[in-house]
N, CA, C, O and the ligand as a Tripos MOL2 file, in Angstrom:
@<TRIPOS>MOLECULE
protein
  257   255    65     0     0
PROTEIN
NO_CHARGES

@<TRIPOS>ATOM
      1 N          10.7770   -3.8750    1.7880 N.3       1 MET1
      2 CA         10.2470   -2.5110    1.7730 C.3       1 MET1
      3 C           8.8890   -2.4960    2.4650 C.2       1 MET1
      4 O           8.0350   -3.3400    2.1940 O.2       1 MET1
      5 N           8.7000   -1.5480    3.3420 N.am      2 ASP2
      6 CA          7.4310   -1.4490    4.0450 C.3       2 ASP2
      7 C           6.3480   -0.8910    3.1410 C.2       2 ASP2
      8 O           6.5720    0.0560    2.3870 O.2       2 ASP2
      9 N           5.1850   -1.4880    3.2280 N.am      3 GLY3
     10 CA          4.0670   -1.0170    2.4470 C.3       3 GLY3
     11 C           2.8220   -0.9120    3.3060 C.2       3 GLY3
     12 O           2.7750   -1.4050    4.4340 O.2       3 GLY3
     13 N           1.8270   -0.2660    2.7520 N.am      4 VAL4
     14 CA          0.5350   -0.1620    3.4080 C.3       4 VAL4
     15 C          -0.4940   -0.8170    2.4890 C.2       4 VAL4
     16 O          -0.7260   -0.3680    1.3670 O.2       4 VAL4
     17 N          -1.0910   -1.8680    2.9860 N.am      5 LEU5
     18 CA         -2.0730   -2.5790    2.1830 C.3       5 LEU5
     19 C          -3.4650   -2.0300    2.4690 C.2       5 LEU5
     20 O          -3.9080   -1.9900    3.6170 O.2       5 LEU5
     21 N          -4.1390   -1.6120    1.4170 N.am      6 ASN6
     22 CA         -5.5350   -1.2230    1.5320 C.3       6 ASN6
     23 C          -6.3720   -2.4370    1.1850 C.2       6 ASN6
     24 O          -6.4820   -2.8200    0.0200 O.2       6 ASN6
     25 N          -6.9600   -3.0390    2.2090 N.am      7 GLU7
     26 CA         -7.6850   -4.2880    1.9910 C.3       7 GLU7
     27 C          -9.0020   -4.0530    1.2690 C.2       7 GLU7
     28 O          -9.5790   -4.9930    0.7220 O.2       7 GLU7
     29 N          -9.4780   -2.8370    1.2580 N.am      8 ALA8
     30 CA        -10.7260   -2.5420    0.5580 C.3       8 ALA8
     31 C         -10.5260   -2.5920   -0.9540 C.2       8 ALA8
     32 O         -11.4040   -3.0420   -1.6910 O.2       8 ALA8
     33 N          -9.3590   -2.1250   -1.4100 N.am      9 THR9
     34 CA         -9.1020   -2.1040   -2.8470 C.3       9 THR9
     35 C          -8.0700   -3.1520   -3.2490 C.2       9 THR9
     36 O          -7.8020   -3.3460   -4.4350 O.2       9 THR9
     37 N          -7.4870   -3.8330   -2.2460 N.am     10 ASN10
     38 CA         -6.4390   -4.8290   -2.4810 C.3      10 ASN10
     39 C          -5.2700   -4.2170   -3.2470 C.2      10 ASN10
     40 O          -4.7320   -4.7940   -4.1930 O.2      10 ASN10
     41 N          -4.9120   -3.0390   -2.7980 N.am     11 LYS11
     42 CA         -3.8010   -2.3280   -3.4220 C.3      11 LYS11
     43 C          -2.7850   -1.9950   -2.3510 C.2      11 LYS11
     44 O          -3.1360   -1.5770   -1.2480 O.2      11 LYS11
     45 N          -1.5120   -2.1860   -2.6930 N.am     12 VAL12
     46 CA         -0.4750   -1.9100   -1.7090 C.3      12 VAL12
     47 C           0.2560   -0.6260   -2.0940 C.2      12 VAL12
     48 O           0.6290   -0.4210   -3.2490 O.2      12 VAL12
     49 N           0.4490    0.2280   -1.0940 N.am     13 HIS13
     50 CA          1.1020    1.5140   -1.2930 C.3      13 HIS13
     51 C           2.4390    1.5230   -0.5670 C.2      13 HIS13
     52 O           2.6860    0.7290    0.3400 O.2      13 HIS13
     53 N           3.2780    2.4310   -0.9880 N.am     14 LYS14
     54 CA          4.5730    2.5690   -0.3280 C.3      14 LYS14
     55 C           4.3990    3.3750    0.9440 C.2      14 LYS14
     56 O           3.8260    4.4650    0.9320 O.2      14 LYS14
     57 N           4.9060    2.8210    2.0530 N.am     15 HIS15
     58 CA          4.7900    3.5170    3.3270 C.3      15 HIS15
     59 C           5.7810    4.6600    3.3760 C.2      15 HIS15
     60 O           6.9560    4.4950    3.0460 O.2      15 HIS15
     61 N           5.3030    5.8100    3.7870 N.am     16 GLU16
     62 CA          6.1870    6.9590    3.8720 C.3      16 GLU16
     63 C           7.1370    6.8080    5.0490 C.2      16 GLU16
     64 O           6.7020    6.6370    6.1880 O.2      16 GLU16
     65 N           8.4310    6.8710    4.7720 N.am     17 LEU17
     66 CA          9.4310    6.6370    5.8080 C.3      17 LEU17
     67 C           9.3070    7.6600    6.9260 C.2      17 LEU17
     68 O           9.0610    8.8440    6.6920 O.2      17 LEU17
     69 N           9.4850    7.1690    8.1450 N.am     18 GLY18
     70 CA          9.4600    8.0540    9.2840 C.3      18 GLY18
     71 C           8.0710    8.2960    9.8270 C.2      18 GLY18
     72 O           7.9120    8.9260   10.8730 O.2      18 GLY18
     73 N           7.0640    7.8060    9.1310 N.am     19 GLU19
     74 CA          5.7010    7.9970    9.5930 C.3      19 GLU19
     75 C           5.2420    6.7450   10.3310 C.2      19 GLU19
     76 O           5.4070    5.6270    9.8430 O.2      19 GLU19
     77 N           4.6690    6.9460   11.5060 N.am     20 THR20
     78 CA          4.1660    5.7990   12.2440 C.3      20 THR20
     79 C           2.7250    5.5060   11.8670 C.2      20 THR20
     80 O           2.2330    4.3940   12.0630 O.2      20 THR20
     81 N           2.0570    6.5040   11.3300 N.am     21 ASP21
     82 CA          0.6740    6.3270   10.9090 C.3      21 ASP21
     83 C           0.6530    5.7050    9.5090 C.2      21 ASP21
     84 O           1.7010    5.4760    8.9060 O.2      21 ASP21
     85 N          -0.5270    5.4420    9.0130 N.am     22 PHE22
     86 CA         -0.6580    4.8500    7.6860 C.3      22 PHE22
     87 C          -0.5310    5.9240    6.6130 C.2      22 PHE22
     88 O          -1.4850    6.2220    5.8940 O.2      22 PHE22
     89 N           0.6560    6.4940    6.5220 N.am     23 ARG23
     90 CA          0.8730    7.5200    5.5130 C.3      23 ARG23
     91 C           1.5430    6.8900    4.2960 C.2      23 ARG23
     92 O           2.4930    6.1180    4.4250 O.2      23 ARG23
     93 N           1.0420    7.2230    3.1330 N.am     24 THR24
     94 CA          1.6090    6.6640    1.9150 C.3      24 THR24
     95 C           2.1710    7.7790    1.0490 C.2      24 THR24
     96 O           1.8360    8.9500    1.2270 O.2      24 THR24
     97 N           3.0260    7.4040    0.1110 N.am     25 TYR25
     98 CA          3.6190    8.3880   -0.7950 C.3      25 TYR25
     99 C           2.5550    9.1530   -1.5620 C.2      25 TYR25
    100 O           2.6230   10.3770   -1.6730 O.2      25 TYR25
    101 N           1.5760    8.4380   -2.0900 N.am     26 CYS26
    102 CA          0.5860    9.0840   -2.9480 C.3      26 CYS26
    103 C          -0.5150    9.7490   -2.1310 C.2      26 CYS26
    104 O          -1.2810   10.5530   -2.6620 O.2      26 CYS26
    105 N          -0.5980    9.4170   -0.8360 N.am     27 GLY27
    106 CA         -1.5970   10.0320    0.0100 C.3      27 GLY27
    107 C          -2.9830    9.4300   -0.1210 C.2      27 GLY27
    108 O          -3.9500    9.9470    0.4380 O.2      27 GLY27
    109 N          -3.0770    8.3300   -0.8660 N.am     28 ALA28
    110 CA         -4.3880    7.7520   -1.1350 C.3      28 ALA28
    111 C          -5.0460    7.1830    0.1160 C.2      28 ALA28
    112 O          -6.2710    7.0740    0.1850 O.2      28 ALA28
    113 N          -4.2340    6.8230    1.1000 N.am     29 ALA29
    114 CA         -4.7890    6.1470    2.2620 C.3      29 ALA29
    115 C          -5.2590    7.1160    3.3300 C.2      29 ALA29
    116 O          -5.8370    6.6960    4.3320 O.2      29 ALA29
    117 N          -5.0220    8.4010    3.1370 N.am     30 SER30
    118 CA         -5.3080    9.3590    4.1990 C.3      30 SER30
    119 C          -6.7960    9.4420    4.5090 C.2      30 SER30
    120 O          -7.1830    9.7950    5.6230 O.2      30 SER30
    121 N          -7.6240    9.1210    3.5340 N.am     31 HIS31
    122 CA         -9.0680    9.2140    3.7610 C.3      31 HIS31
    123 C          -9.7220    7.8460    3.8780 C.2      31 HIS31
    124 O         -10.9470    7.7230    3.8770 O.2      31 HIS31
    125 N          -8.8780    6.8140    3.9780 N.am     32 VAL32
    126 CA         -9.4040    5.4570    4.0900 C.3      32 VAL32
    127 C          -9.4800    5.0740    5.5640 C.2      32 VAL32
    128 O          -8.5840    5.4030    6.3420 O.2      32 VAL32
    129 N         -10.5310    4.3900    5.9380 N.am     33 SER33
    130 CA        -10.6720    3.9290    7.3120 C.3      33 SER33
    131 C          -9.4930    3.0440    7.6950 C.2      33 SER33
    132 O          -9.0760    2.1840    6.9200 O.2      33 SER33
    133 N          -8.9620    3.2560    8.8850 N.am     34 HIS34
    134 CA         -7.8140    2.4720    9.3150 C.3      34 HIS34
    135 C          -8.1650    1.0010    9.4680 C.2      34 HIS34
    136 O          -7.2740    0.1520    9.4980 O.2      34 HIS34
    137 N          -9.4270    0.6950    9.5640 N.am     35 ASP35
    138 CA         -9.8290   -0.7050    9.6370 C.3      35 ASP35
    139 C          -9.4530   -1.4560    8.3750 C.2      35 ASP35
    140 O          -9.2790   -2.6740    8.4030 O.2      35 ASP35
    141 N          -9.3270   -0.7390    7.2700 N.am     36 SER36
    142 CA         -9.0340   -1.3740    5.9910 C.3      36 SER36
    143 C          -7.5520   -1.3850    5.6730 C.2      36 SER36
    144 O          -7.1340   -1.9400    4.6570 O.2      36 SER36
    145 N          -6.7540   -0.7730    6.5410 N.am     37 LEU37
    146 CA         -5.3310   -0.6190    6.2350 C.3      37 LEU37
    147 C          -4.4790   -1.5320    7.1060 C.2      37 LEU37
    148 O          -4.7780   -1.7720    8.2760 O.2      37 LEU37
    149 N          -3.4170   -2.0270    6.5000 N.am     38 ARG38
    150 CA         -2.5250   -2.9250    7.2300 C.3      38 ARG38
    151 C          -1.0980   -2.6360    6.8160 C.2      38 ARG38
    152 O          -0.8070   -2.4770    5.6300 O.2      38 ARG38
    153 N          -0.2020   -2.5670    7.8010 N.am     39 LEU39
    154 CA          1.2190   -2.4300    7.4820 C.3      39 LEU39
    155 C           1.7770   -3.7990    7.1330 C.2      39 LEU39
    156 O           1.6270   -4.7460    7.9050 O.2      39 LEU39
    157 N           2.4060   -3.9100    6.0000 N.am     40 ILE40
    158 CA          2.8980   -5.1960    5.5170 C.3      40 ILE40
    159 C           4.0220   -4.9090    4.5360 C.2      40 ILE40
    160 O           4.0590   -3.8460    3.9160 O.2      40 ILE40
    161 N           4.9340   -5.8550    4.3980 N.am     41 SER41
    162 CA          5.9800   -5.6420    3.4060 C.3      41 SER41
    163 C           5.3750   -5.7440    2.0140 C.2      41 SER41
    164 O           4.4600   -6.5310    1.7730 O.2      41 SER41
    165 N           5.8980   -4.9440    1.1120 N.am     42 VAL42
    166 CA          5.3420   -4.9060   -0.2410 C.3      42 VAL42
    167 C           5.4440   -6.2770   -0.9050 C.2      42 VAL42
    168 O           4.5220   -6.7240   -1.5880 O.2      42 VAL42
    169 N           6.5760   -6.9290   -0.6900 N.am     43 GLU43
    170 CA          6.7700   -8.2360   -1.3090 C.3      43 GLU43
    171 C           5.7280   -9.2260   -0.8230 C.2      43 GLU43
    172 O           5.1680   -9.9950   -1.6040 O.2      43 GLU43
    173 N           5.4740   -9.1980    0.4930 N.am     44 ARG44
    174 CA          4.5090  -10.1380    1.0620 C.3      44 ARG44
    175 C           3.1050   -9.8490    0.5600 C.2      44 ARG44
    176 O           2.3450  -10.7680    0.2540 O.2      44 ARG44
    177 N           2.7680   -8.5860    0.4790 N.am     45 ALA45
    178 CA          1.4210   -8.2160    0.0570 C.3      45 ALA45
    179 C           1.1500   -8.6820   -1.3690 C.2      45 ALA45
    180 O           0.0810   -9.2130   -1.6690 O.2      45 ALA45
    181 N           2.1350   -8.4760   -2.2450 N.am     46 THR46
    182 CA          1.9090   -8.8460   -3.6360 C.3      46 THR46
    183 C           1.9350  -10.3610   -3.8100 C.2      46 THR46
    184 O           1.2510  -10.9000   -4.6800 O.2      46 THR46
    185 N           2.7230  -11.0470   -2.9860 N.am     47 ARG47
    186 CA          2.8430  -12.4970   -3.1460 C.3      47 ARG47
    187 C           1.6920  -13.2300   -2.4720 C.2      47 ARG47
    188 O           1.0850  -14.1240   -3.0630 O.2      47 ARG47
    189 N           1.3920  -12.8470   -1.2260 N.am     48 GLU48
    190 CA          0.4240  -13.6230   -0.4590 C.3      48 GLU48
    191 C          -1.0040  -13.1360   -0.6550 C.2      48 GLU48
    192 O          -1.9420  -13.9320   -0.6200 O.2      48 GLU48
    193 N          -1.1730  -11.8510   -0.8580 N.am     49 SER49
    194 CA         -2.5220  -11.3320   -1.0190 C.3      49 SER49
    195 C          -2.8160  -11.0050   -2.4710 C.2      49 SER49
    196 O          -3.9060  -10.5410   -2.8060 O.2      49 SER49
    197 N          -1.8270  -11.2520   -3.3360 N.am     50 SER50
    198 CA         -1.9370  -10.9020   -4.7520 C.3      50 SER50
    199 C          -2.5110   -9.4980   -4.9240 C.2      50 SER50
    200 O          -3.3400   -9.2370   -5.7960 O.2      50 SER50
    201 N          -2.0380   -8.6120   -4.0600 N.am     51 ALA51
    202 CA         -2.4390   -7.2180   -4.1780 C.3      51 ALA51
    203 C          -1.6800   -6.5720   -5.3340 C.2      51 ALA51
    204 O          -0.5750   -6.9930   -5.6750 O.2      51 ALA51
    205 N          -2.2710   -5.5690   -5.9200 N.am     52 SER52
    206 CA         -1.5810   -4.8510   -6.9880 C.3      52 SER52
    207 C          -0.8540   -3.6510   -6.3900 C.2      52 SER52
    208 O          -1.2770   -3.0820   -5.3840 O.2      52 SER52
    209 N           0.2400   -3.2840   -7.0300 N.am     53 ARG53
    210 CA          1.0270   -2.1740   -6.5100 C.3      53 ARG53
    211 C           0.4980   -0.8610   -7.0620 C.2      53 ARG53
    212 O           0.1510   -0.7510   -8.2390 O.2      53 ARG53
    213 N           0.4450    0.1370   -6.1790 N.am     54 CYS54
    214 CA         -0.0140    1.4520   -6.5980 C.3      54 CYS54
    215 C           0.9860    2.0620   -7.5810 C.2      54 CYS54
    216 O           2.1710    2.1880   -7.2720 O.2      54 CYS54
    217 N           0.5080    2.4320   -8.7460 N.am     55 SER55
    218 CA          1.4260    2.9390   -9.7740 C.3      55 SER55
    219 C           1.9920    4.3040   -9.3810 C.2      55 SER55
    220 O           3.0920    4.6640   -9.8020 O.2      55 SER55
    221 N           1.2530    5.0550   -8.5850 N.am     56 GLN56
    222 CA          1.7480    6.3600   -8.1640 C.3      56 GLN56
    223 C           2.8710    6.2080   -7.1470 C.2      56 GLN56
    224 O           3.8290    6.9820   -7.1550 O.2      56 GLN56
    225 N           2.7580    5.2240   -6.2790 N.am     57 CYS57
    226 CA          3.7730    5.0330   -5.2490 C.3      57 CYS57
    227 C           5.0320    4.4060   -5.8200 C.2      57 CYS57
    228 O           6.1370    4.7350   -5.3880 O.2      57 CYS57
    229 N           4.8860    3.5180   -6.7720 N.am     58 PHE58
    230 CA          6.0250    2.7370   -7.2330 C.3      58 PHE58
    231 C           6.5080    3.1730   -8.6070 C.2      58 PHE58
    232 O           7.5070    2.6590   -9.1090 O.2      58 PHE58
    233 N           5.8130    4.1030   -9.2070 N.am     59 GLY59
    234 CA          6.2800    4.6410  -10.4750 C.3      59 GLY59
    235 C           6.2530    3.6540  -11.6190 C.2      59 GLY59
    236 O           6.9710    3.8060  -12.6070 O.2      59 GLY59
    237 N           5.4230    2.6490  -11.4760 N.am     60 ASP60
    238 CA          5.2760    1.6970  -12.5740 C.3      60 ASP60
    239 C           3.8230    1.2320  -12.5970 C.2      60 ASP60
    240 O           3.0400    1.5320  -11.6960 O.2      60 ASP60
    241 N           3.4950    0.5100  -13.6250 N.am     61 ALA61
    242 CA          2.1400   -0.0110  -13.7210 C.3      61 ALA61
    243 C           2.2310   -1.5120  -13.9670 C.2      61 ALA61
    244 O           2.4140   -1.9740  -15.0940 O.2      61 ALA61
    245 N           2.0970   -2.2420  -12.8930 N.am     62 ASP62
    246 CA          2.0900   -3.6940  -13.0440 C.3      62 ASP62
    247 C           0.8590   -4.1230  -13.8130 C.2      62 ASP62
    248 O          -0.2360   -3.6100  -13.5860 O.2      62 ASP62
    249 N           1.0360   -5.0410  -14.6980 N.am     63 GLY63
    250 CA         -0.1120   -5.5470  -15.4460 C.3      63 GLY63
    251 C          -1.0840   -6.2380  -14.5250 C.2      63 GLY63
    252 O          -0.7440   -6.5890  -13.3950 O.2      63 GLY63
    253 N          -2.2750   -6.4320  -15.0000 N.am     64 PRO64
    254 CA         -3.2960   -7.0750  -14.1830 C.3      64 PRO64
    255 C          -2.9490   -8.5310  -13.8690 C.2      64 PRO64
    256 O          -3.7120   -9.2140  -13.1860 O.2      64 PRO64
    257 ZN         -0.1500    4.7330   -3.5420 Zn       65 ZN65
@<TRIPOS>BOND
     1     1     2 1
     2     2     3 1
     3     3     4 2
     4     3     5 am
     5     5     6 1
     6     6     7 1
     7     7     8 2
     8     7     9 am
     9     9    10 1
    10    10    11 1
    11    11    12 2
    12    11    13 am
    13    13    14 1
    14    14    15 1
    15    15    16 2
    16    15    17 am
    17    17    18 1
    18    18    19 1
    19    19    20 2
    20    19    21 am
    21    21    22 1
    22    22    23 1
    23    23    24 2
    24    23    25 am
    25    25    26 1
    26    26    27 1
    27    27    28 2
    28    27    29 am
    29    29    30 1
    30    30    31 1
    31    31    32 2
    32    31    33 am
    33    33    34 1
    34    34    35 1
    35    35    36 2
    36    35    37 am
    37    37    38 1
    38    38    39 1
    39    39    40 2
    40    39    41 am
    41    41    42 1
    42    42    43 1
    43    43    44 2
    44    43    45 am
    45    45    46 1
    46    46    47 1
    47    47    48 2
    48    47    49 am
    49    49    50 1
    50    50    51 1
    51    51    52 2
    52    51    53 am
    53    53    54 1
    54    54    55 1
    55    55    56 2
    56    55    57 am
    57    57    58 1
    58    58    59 1
    59    59    60 2
    60    59    61 am
    61    61    62 1
    62    62    63 1
    63    63    64 2
    64    63    65 am
    65    65    66 1
    66    66    67 1
    67    67    68 2
    68    67    69 am
    69    69    70 1
    70    70    71 1
    71    71    72 2
    72    71    73 am
    73    73    74 1
    74    74    75 1
    75    75    76 2
    76    75    77 am
    77    77    78 1
    78    78    79 1
    79    79    80 2
    80    79    81 am
    81    81    82 1
    82    82    83 1
    83    83    84 2
    84    83    85 am
    85    85    86 1
    86    86    87 1
    87    87    88 2
    88    87    89 am
    89    89    90 1
    90    90    91 1
    91    91    92 2
    92    91    93 am
    93    93    94 1
    94    94    95 1
    95    95    96 2
    96    95    97 am
    97    97    98 1
    98    98    99 1
    99    99   100 2
   100    99   101 am
   101   101   102 1
   102   102   103 1
   103   103   104 2
   104   103   105 am
   105   105   106 1
   106   106   107 1
   107   107   108 2
   108   107   109 am
   109   109   110 1
   110   110   111 1
   111   111   112 2
   112   111   113 am
   113   113   114 1
   114   114   115 1
   115   115   116 2
   116   115   117 am
   117   117   118 1
   118   118   119 1
   119   119   120 2
   120   119   121 am
   121   121   122 1
   122   122   123 1
   123   123   124 2
   124   123   125 am
   125   125   126 1
   126   126   127 1
   127   127   128 2
   128   127   129 am
   129   129   130 1
   130   130   131 1
   131   131   132 2
   132   131   133 am
   133   133   134 1
   134   134   135 1
   135   135   136 2
   136   135   137 am
   137   137   138 1
   138   138   139 1
   139   139   140 2
   140   139   141 am
   141   141   142 1
   142   142   143 1
   143   143   144 2
   144   143   145 am
   145   145   146 1
   146   146   147 1
   147   147   148 2
   148   147   149 am
   149   149   150 1
   150   150   151 1
   151   151   152 2
   152   151   153 am
   153   153   154 1
   154   154   155 1
   155   155   156 2
   156   155   157 am
   157   157   158 1
   158   158   159 1
   159   159   160 2
   160   159   161 am
   161   161   162 1
   162   162   163 1
   163   163   164 2
   164   163   165 am
   165   165   166 1
   166   166   167 1
   167   167   168 2
   168   167   169 am
   169   169   170 1
   170   170   171 1
   171   171   172 2
   172   171   173 am
   173   173   174 1
   174   174   175 1
   175   175   176 2
   176   175   177 am
   177   177   178 1
   178   178   179 1
   179   179   180 2
   180   179   181 am
   181   181   182 1
   182   182   183 1
   183   183   184 2
   184   183   185 am
   185   185   186 1
   186   186   187 1
   187   187   188 2
   188   187   189 am
   189   189   190 1
   190   190   191 1
   191   191   192 2
   192   191   193 am
   193   193   194 1
   194   194   195 1
   195   195   196 2
   196   195   197 am
   197   197   198 1
   198   198   199 1
   199   199   200 2
   200   199   201 am
   201   201   202 1
   202   202   203 1
   203   203   204 2
   204   203   205 am
   205   205   206 1
   206   206   207 1
   207   207   208 2
   208   207   209 am
   209   209   210 1
   210   210   211 1
   211   211   212 2
   212   211   213 am
   213   213   214 1
   214   214   215 1
   215   215   216 2
   216   215   217 am
   217   217   218 1
   218   218   219 1
   219   219   220 2
   220   219   221 am
   221   221   222 1
   222   222   223 1
   223   223   224 2
   224   223   225 am
   225   225   226 1
   226   226   227 1
   227   227   228 2
   228   227   229 am
   229   229   230 1
   230   230   231 1
   231   231   232 2
   232   231   233 am
   233   233   234 1
   234   234   235 1
   235   235   236 2
   236   235   237 am
   237   237   238 1
   238   238   239 1
   239   239   240 2
   240   239   241 am
   241   241   242 1
   242   242   243 1
   243   243   244 2
   244   243   245 am
   245   245   246 1
   246   246   247 1
   247   247   248 2
   248   247   249 am
   249   249   250 1
   250   250   251 1
   251   251   252 2
   252   251   253 am
   253   253   254 1
   254   254   255 1
   255   255   256 2
@<TRIPOS>SUBSTRUCTURE
     1 MET1         2 RESIDUE 1 A MET
     2 ASP2         6 RESIDUE 1 A ASP
     3 GLY3        10 RESIDUE 1 A GLY
     4 VAL4        14 RESIDUE 1 A VAL
     5 LEU5        18 RESIDUE 1 A LEU
     6 ASN6        22 RESIDUE 1 A ASN
     7 GLU7        26 RESIDUE 1 A GLU
     8 ALA8        30 RESIDUE 1 A ALA
     9 THR9        34 RESIDUE 1 A THR
    10 ASN10       38 RESIDUE 1 A ASN
    11 LYS11       42 RESIDUE 1 A LYS
    12 VAL12       46 RESIDUE 1 A VAL
    13 HIS13       50 RESIDUE 1 A HIS
    14 LYS14       54 RESIDUE 1 A LYS
    15 HIS15       58 RESIDUE 1 A HIS
    16 GLU16       62 RESIDUE 1 A GLU
    17 LEU17       66 RESIDUE 1 A LEU
    18 GLY18       70 RESIDUE 1 A GLY
    19 GLU19       74 RESIDUE 1 A GLU
    20 THR20       78 RESIDUE 1 A THR
    21 ASP21       82 RESIDUE 1 A ASP
    22 PHE22       86 RESIDUE 1 A PHE
    23 ARG23       90 RESIDUE 1 A ARG
    24 THR24       94 RESIDUE 1 A THR
    25 TYR25       98 RESIDUE 1 A TYR
    26 CYS26      102 RESIDUE 1 A CYS
    27 GLY27      106 RESIDUE 1 A GLY
    28 ALA28      110 RESIDUE 1 A ALA
    29 ALA29      114 RESIDUE 1 A ALA
    30 SER30      118 RESIDUE 1 A SER
    31 HIS31      122 RESIDUE 1 A HIS
    32 VAL32      126 RESIDUE 1 A VAL
    33 SER33      130 RESIDUE 1 A SER
    34 HIS34      134 RESIDUE 1 A HIS
    35 ASP35      138 RESIDUE 1 A ASP
    36 SER36      142 RESIDUE 1 A SER
    37 LEU37      146 RESIDUE 1 A LEU
    38 ARG38      150 RESIDUE 1 A ARG
    39 LEU39      154 RESIDUE 1 A LEU
    40 ILE40      158 RESIDUE 1 A ILE
    41 SER41      162 RESIDUE 1 A SER
    42 VAL42      166 RESIDUE 1 A VAL
    43 GLU43      170 RESIDUE 1 A GLU
    44 ARG44      174 RESIDUE 1 A ARG
    45 ALA45      178 RESIDUE 1 A ALA
    46 THR46      182 RESIDUE 1 A THR
    47 ARG47      186 RESIDUE 1 A ARG
    48 GLU48      190 RESIDUE 1 A GLU
    49 SER49      194 RESIDUE 1 A SER
    50 SER50      198 RESIDUE 1 A SER
    51 ALA51      202 RESIDUE 1 A ALA
    52 SER52      206 RESIDUE 1 A SER
    53 ARG53      210 RESIDUE 1 A ARG
    54 CYS54      214 RESIDUE 1 A CYS
    55 SER55      218 RESIDUE 1 A SER
    56 GLN56      222 RESIDUE 1 A GLN
    57 CYS57      226 RESIDUE 1 A CYS
    58 PHE58      230 RESIDUE 1 A PHE
    59 GLY59      234 RESIDUE 1 A GLY
    60 ASP60      238 RESIDUE 1 A ASP
    61 ALA61      242 RESIDUE 1 A ALA
    62 ASP62      246 RESIDUE 1 A ASP
    63 GLY63      250 RESIDUE 1 A GLY
    64 PRO64      254 RESIDUE 1 A PRO
    65 ZN65       257 GROUP 0 **** ****
């Protein structure tokens, strides 16, 4: 699954399908500098960067 990693907050969001820009389901990234954003698979982001998943995008709240 494609995700958008916000490196400033180390949080990964769900990438909105069909969007080429850094658009996320929750819209949290719309005001974030693109320098801090990276397109990455959600699995990779959580495994390699130990990023936390956005609860709004994924509908769950992963524990810390
Ligand atoms: Zn989100």
